[in-house]
N, C-alpha and C positions, 0 to 999 in steps of 0.2 A: 504494500500500500504506500502511496506517495504522501508526502507532507513536508512542510517547511516551518521553521520557527527561528526567531531571532530575538535575543535579549541582550541588554547592555546595561552598564552601570559604572559607578565611579567610587573610589575610596580616596578622597582628597584629590590629588592631581593624577592618580592612577586610574586609567580608563580600561575597561574590558568589554568584549563583545563575543557572544556565542552565536554561531549559525549552525543549525541542524537541518539536514536534508535527508529524506528517506525515499527510496524507490522500492519497487517490488522485488522480492527474492524468496527462494524456497526455504532458506534458513536465515538466521540472524548473522549478518556480517557487518562489523563495525570498523570504520576507518577514522582515525583521529589525528588531527594536525594541531600542534600546540607550539608556542614560541619556546626558544631556548630558556631553560630554567624552570619550565612548567611540565617536564616530562612525566611527573607523578600523576598528572591529570588523566593520562591515557587509561590507567587502570580504573580510575574513578568513573570515567565515561563508560567504559565497558560494563562496569557493575550497574550503573544507572540504566544503560540500555537493556540489560538482561531483566531489570526490574520492571521497566515500562513497556518493553516490546517483546514480541515472541518470534517474529520473522521479518525479513526485509533487509535491504542494504542501507546502513546508516552512515552518513558522513558528518562528522562533528569537527568544527573549526573554531579555535579560540584565538582571538587577536587581542593584544594588550598595547597600551601606550602610556608609559610612565613619563609624564612631563618632567618630573624632577630628575629622572635618571638621564635625561638628555645632557645634563651637566653644563659646564662652561669650559671654554678653551683657555689655557694658560701657557705661558712661555717658560720652558725649562731653562732658567738663567744659566745654570752651570754648563749645560750642553751648548748653549749659544755662545757663551764666553770662550769655550774651548775652540769652537769653530772659528770665531773672529780672531783668536790668537793664531790659529793655523793659517788663516788668510793673510794676516800681517807678516807672518814668518816667511810665507811663500812669495810675497811681493818682491819684485826685482829678480827673482829666479825664473819665474814663468810669465810669459807674456799672455795676459788674459785681462778681460774686462773686470772691473770690481763687481763683486756679487750684489745682486739686487735684494731688496727686502723680501719680496715674495719668494725668491729662490731660497733664501735662508730659512724662512718659515716653513717651506715645503720639505726641508730635510727631515729625515726620520729622527724622532726624539726631541725635536725642538718645540713642537706644539703638542700639548697633552690635554686629554679630556678628563676633567675632574668631575666625578659623580659622587653625590653625597651617600653615605651608608644608610641602609634601611634597618631599623631595629626589629627585633623579633615580634613585638606586639603588632607593628604595622603589617609585617608579612602575614601574620595569622589572620588579621582582619581582611586582608586582600584575598587570602585563600578561602575564607569563609564566604565572602561575597561572590567569588567565582563559582563555588560549589552550589550556592543558593541560586545563582543565575542559571546554572546547568539544570537543576531540578525544575525551575520555572519553564525553561525552554522545552524540556522533555514533556512537561504537562501540556504545554501549548501544542507540541507536535502530536501528542496522543489525541488531543481534542480534534485536531484537523483530520487525523486519520479516521477517527470515529465518524465524522461527518461524511467522509468518502465511503466508509463502510455502510452507512445507511443507504446511500445511493446504490452501492453494489448489491445490497440485499434485495432491492427492487428488481435489479437486472437479473440476478440469480433466480429470484422467484419466478420471473417470466420464463426463464429456460426450464425450470422445473414444471411449470404449467404445460409447456410444450411436450416435455417427456411424458407427463401424465396423459395428455390428449392422445399421443401416439400409442401409449400403453392400452388405453381404453379401446382405441380403434383395433389394436391387435387382438383384443379379447373377442370382438365381433368377428374378425377375419379368421381367427383360429377355430371358432366354432364350426366353420364350414369345412375345415380340413378333413374330418372323417368321411364326409360325403364325397369330397373330391378325390380322396384316396381310393375309396371303393369304386368310384366310376372309372378312375384311371387304371386300377388293377383289373377290372372287368374288361376294359378295352384291350389291355395287353394280353389277357387270356384268350380273348376272341381272335386276336391276331396270331397268337402262337399255337393254339389248339386247332387240330383239323376239324372240319365240319362234322357234326354228328356225334362227337365225343362229349359226353356230359361232364360238367364240373361238379365235383363233390361239394355241396354247400357247406358241410362241416369243415372241410379242409380250407375252403375259401374264407370262412369266418375266422379260422385260426390265423391265416396269413394276414387278414385285415387287422386282427387284434395286435399282431406283432408290429406291423408297419405303423399302425396308429399309435402304439405305445412309444415307438421311437420318435414319432413326430409330435408327441404331446408337449406343448409349450406352456401349459398352465402353471407349472412351478416357476418358470422364468418370469412369467407375467406377474405372478403373486410376489416374487422377490423384488421385482421392479417397483411394485406398489409400496412394499416395505421400505425400500431405499428412498423413494420420494418422500415418504412420511418422515423418515429419519433425518433427511436433509432439511426439511422444513422445521423440524424440532430444533436442529442445531442453529439455524438462522434465528429462530424465535428466542432461544436462550442467549445468543450473543456471545461475546468473548472471543478468545483465540480459537476459532473453529477451522482454520484453513487446512491444517493437516488432516483432520477428520474428514473434511469435505473432499480432500484429495483421495483418501481411501475409498469413500463412497463412489467417486467417479470411476475408480478402477472396478468396483463391483457393478456399477451401471454397465460399463463396457463388457464385462464378462457375460452378463445376462443377455445383452443385445447380440453379442457374437453367437452365443448358443442358440438364441431364437432364430437367427439367420441360418445357422447350420441345420436346424430342425424344420425349417419352413418347407412345406410340401407344395406350395403354390406360389405363383409370382406375386400375388397381392400381399401376402405376408412377408415375402422377401423384400419387397419395396418398402413396406412399413419398417422392417428391421433396419434397412439402410437409412431411412429418414431418422429413425431413433438414434442410430450411431452418430449421425451428423448433429443432432440436437445435443447429445451427450458431449460431443467434442466442443461445441460452443459453450456448454456449461463448464467444462474443464478449463477452458481458456480464461473464463472469468474467475474461477476458483483460484487461479495463480495470483490474482490481485488481492486476495483476502488474507488477513493475518491469521 
């Protein structure tokens, strides 16, 4: 399921921002990007993701801006004095232009960035604020995914209605199978048996019973009805039902395949094919459910 959440805050001059993005996935996969010095947040993000989410690909990105840590530039007087002394010593020995100010300041070690130290109490408050922001972002992400889940529930419900419609149609079509089987068997016997040779009615009844038994699809139709009811119950209960719905789709396919293999006439075969197409559409939507 897809979703996006963004939270930000500040502790004094220290600014932080969380961005969470989730897309569909069969399992829970977390990718976390944090600035240098905040590597410990990776484990905290993964723990929070396992608490709030069950499946999907989650991308978590933390950015920080410590205004105070930008510091200020200062001149290393000792290093600059040494460089100037060397310049004076070399004058007259080497033909060269006098060094420029920007050239001197560009030398390594002349300019230094002074950053004020951060005490432990301030670091703790920053960490607490960042973790609170992560929880808030996870909550907002979950709310957005639930809104999408409600929309998907309507779509999945429509596919289940189509499966049920085809199942009911299969009930009516399957009821005509014994008659069609008997008619086809009698036609085959007339084509194979010489004229004038009678067919033993008892033997014919036995053959019909065997063929009709192999072509009986009532169990598959009943199981399809049970699977539809189970899927609707899962949607009604809510929560993380994606994996269970995946399993039900496998069962739907199994019954549809068996129905097609047992079909003794073209009408039931066509219904079985339509049923498999409807189940595939259902399965595609299930991949988007947590």
